[in-house]
PASEBA-1860 file (N, C-alpha, C; in nm, 3 decimals):
! residues 85
1> XXXXXXXX> 2.573/2.060/-2.411/2.573/1.986/-2.287/2.455/2.027/-2.199 ~ 2.427/2.156/-2.198/2.314/2.204/-2.118/2.184/2.145/-2.171 ~ 2.175/2.131/-2.302/2.055/2.073/-2.363/2.034/1.930/-2.314 ~ 2.140/1.852/-2.306/2.129/1.713/-2.260/2.084/1.709/-2.115 ~ 2.140/1.795/-2.031/2.103/1.798/-1.889/1.957/1.841/-1.873 ~ 1.914/1.941/-1.946/1.775/1.986/-1.936/1.677/1.878/-1.984 ~ 1.713/1.806/-2.087/1.626/1.698/-2.134/1.619/1.587/-2.030 ~ 1.731/1.557/-1.963/1.729/1.453/-1.860/1.644/1.495/-1.740
9> XXXXXXXX> 1.650/1.622/-1.703/1.565/1.672/-1.595/1.419/1.663/-1.635 ~ 1.389/1.698/-1.758/1.251/1.688/-1.809/1.202/1.543/-1.807 ~ 1.287/1.450/-1.850/1.248/1.309/-1.850/1.222/1.259/-1.709 ~ 1.300/1.305/-1.611/1.278/1.263/-1.473/1.148/1.322/-1.418 ~ 1.117/1.445/-1.455/0.999/1.513/-1.404/0.870/1.471/-1.474 ~ 0.882/1.405/-1.587/0.765/1.367/-1.665/0.664/1.280/-1.589 ~ 0.705/1.177/-1.515/0.605/1.099/-1.441/0.534/1.181/-1.332 ~ 0.604/1.272/-1.269/0.543/1.356/-1.166/0.441/1.451/-1.229
17> XXXXXXXX> 0.474/1.504/-1.347/0.379/1.590/-1.418/0.256/1.510/-1.460 ~ 0.278/1.387/-1.505/0.166/1.302/-1.542/0.077/1.271/-1.422 ~ 0.138/1.250/-1.307/0.060/1.226/-1.185/-0.019/1.350/-1.146 ~ 0.041/1.468/-1.164/-0.030/1.593/-1.134/-0.151/1.610/-1.226 ~ -0.134/1.575/-1.353/-0.248/1.582/-1.446/-0.356/1.483/-1.404 ~ -0.316/1.363/-1.363/-0.412/1.264/-1.317/-0.490/1.315/-1.196 ~ -0.420/1.378/-1.102/-0.489/1.434/-0.985/-0.584/1.547/-1.026 ~ -0.543/1.628/-1.121/-0.628/1.738/-1.166/-0.753/1.684/-1.235
25> XXXXXXXX> -0.739/1.578/-1.314/-0.854/1.520/-1.382/-0.951/1.459/-1.280 ~ -0.896/1.397/-1.178/-0.979/1.337/-1.073/-1.031/1.439/-0.971 ~ -0.991/1.563/-0.988/-1.027/1.672/-0.898/-0.982/1.644/-0.755 ~ -0.863/1.584/-0.742/-0.802/1.557/-0.613/-0.670/1.632/-0.600 ~ -0.656/1.740/-0.674/-0.530/1.814/-0.675/-0.521/1.898/-0.548 ~ -0.488/1.832/-0.438/-0.472/1.900/-0.310/-0.358/1.833/-0.234 ~ -0.336/1.874/-0.111/-0.225/1.820/-0.032/-0.244/1.670/-0.006 ~ -0.365/1.626/0.017/-0.391/1.485/0.043/-0.355/1.398/-0.078
33> XXXXXXXX> -0.383/1.448/-0.197/-0.349/1.374/-0.318/-0.198/1.356/-0.333 ~ -0.122/1.459/-0.295/0.023/1.448/-0.305/0.082/1.368/-0.191 ~ 0.017/1.368/-0.074/0.066/1.288/0.038/0.055/1.139/0.009 ~ -0.046/1.101/-0.068/-0.067/0.961/-0.102/0.004/0.921/-0.232 ~ 0.087/1.009/-0.287/0.152/0.984/-0.415/0.251/0.868/-0.404 ~ 0.257/0.786/-0.505/0.356/0.677/-0.507/0.493/0.732/-0.549 ~ 0.555/0.807/-0.460/0.677/0.881/-0.491/0.790/0.790/-0.538 ~ 0.809/0.679/-0.468/0.918/0.588/-0.507/0.896/0.533/-0.647
41> XXXXXXXX> 0.774/0.496/-0.678/0.744/0.441/-0.810/0.762/0.548/-0.917 ~ 0.717/0.671/-0.889/0.735/0.779/-0.987/0.883/0.808/-1.008 ~ 0.962/0.804/-0.901/1.106/0.828/-0.913/1.174/0.717/-0.992 ~ 1.132/0.592/-0.972/1.191/0.482/-1.049/1.156/0.493/-1.196 ~ 1.033/0.531/-1.227/0.994/0.550/-1.367/1.074/0.665/-1.428 ~ 1.087/0.775/-1.353/1.165/0.888/-1.403/1.311/0.852/-1.424 ~ 1.369/0.775/-1.332/1.507/0.731/-1.349/1.523/0.641/-1.469 ~ 1.426/0.555/-1.491/1.430/0.467/-1.608/1.423/0.548/-1.737
49> XXXXXXXX> 1.337/0.650/-1.739/1.329/0.736/-1.857/1.461/0.810/-1.880 ~ 1.527/0.850/-1.772/1.656/0.917/-1.785/1.760/0.824/-1.846 ~ 1.763/0.699/-1.800/1.860/0.603/-1.852/1.835/0.578/-2.000 ~ 1.708/0.559/-2.037/1.676/0.538/-2.178/1.715/0.661/-2.260 ~ 1.690/0.780/-2.206/1.729/0.902/-2.276/1.879/0.913/-2.295 ~ 1.956/0.878/-2.192/2.102/0.883/-2.204/2.152/0.781/-2.307 ~ 2.092/0.662/-2.306/2.133/0.561/-2.405/2.100/0.606/-2.547 ~ 1.984/0.669/-2.565/1.949/0.718/-2.698/2.042/0.831/-2.743
57> XXXXXXXX> 2.077/0.921/-2.650/2.171/1.027/-2.685/2.307/0.970/-2.722 ~ 2.352/0.870/-2.647/2.482/0.810/-2.677/2.480/0.737/-2.810 ~ 2.367/0.680/-2.846/2.358/0.604/-2.970/2.345/0.691/-3.094 ~ 2.267/0.797/-3.085/2.234/0.874/-3.204/2.299/1.011/-3.211 ~ 2.362/1.056/-3.106/2.423/1.188/-3.106/2.564/1.177/-3.165 ~ 2.605/1.275/-3.237/2.739/1.275/-3.293/2.737/1.322/-3.436 ~ 2.853/1.326/-3.492/2.864/1.371/-3.629/2.823/1.260/-3.724 ~ 2.752/1.298/-3.825/2.712/1.204/-3.928/2.807/1.222/-4.045
65> XXXXXXXX> 2.920/1.157/-4.035/3.022/1.170/-4.139/2.998/1.066/-4.247 ~ 3.019/1.107/-4.369/3.010/1.012/-4.479/3.138/1.024/-4.561 ~ 3.171/0.920/-4.630/3.292/0.920/-4.708/3.390/0.818/-4.654 ~ 3.513/0.829/-4.699/3.618/0.735/-4.658/3.700/0.796/-4.546 ~ 3.720/0.718/-4.440/3.799/0.766/-4.327/3.947/0.746/-4.356 ~ 4.022/0.853/-4.342/4.167/0.848/-4.357/4.225/0.859/-4.216 ~ 4.291/0.752/-4.165/4.343/0.756/-4.028/4.460/0.854/-4.017 ~ 4.495/0.886/-3.894/4.607/0.977/-3.869/4.735/0.916/-3.926
73> XXXXXXXX> 4.816/1.003/-3.985/4.941/0.957/-4.044/5.040/1.073/-4.046 ~ 5.167/1.040/-4.073/5.271/1.143/-4.079/5.303/1.175/-4.224 ~ 5.312/1.304/-4.251/5.354/1.352/-4.381/5.472/1.445/-4.358 ~ 5.589/1.409/-4.409/5.712/1.487/-4.391/5.737/1.516/-4.243 ~ 5.712/1.417/-4.156/5.741/1.431/-4.013/5.636/1.507/-3.936 ~ 5.528/1.548/-4.002/5.419/1.622/-3.936/5.298/1.528/-3.925 ~ 5.241/1.520/-3.805/5.126/1.434/-3.783/5.000/1.501/-3.839 ~ 4.934/1.431/-3.930/4.810/1.478/-3.989/4.697/1.401/-3.919
81> XXXXX> 4.601/1.470/-3.853/4.496/1.397/-3.782/4.404/1.323/-3.879 ~ 4.333/1.223/-3.825/4.238/1.148/-3.905/4.124/1.235/-3.952 ~ 4.072/1.203/-4.069/3.963/1.283/-4.125/3.886/1.201/-4.229 ~ 3.773/1.254/-4.271/3.692/1.192/-4.375/3.713/1.265/-4.507 ~ 3.717/1.190/-4.614/3.726/1.252/-4.747/3.609/1.207/-4.832
END
């Protein structure tokens, strides 16, 4: 869970880091460069990256089970949970 949270924080910070690199390349890495930063646009891009990251985690994260799924059933009055064979 911590890994997912850290990746989401990284995805949100990525546009800001890219803007910092852009300022450094332009040699405007000072207070004035950050005062003129398109903060709302960078935050929207970061939020969009977070949403895409969450959707990708939800789609591809999980157990990769193969085989035949046997649903939960009772054997001699005892509930046997579902499993793959």
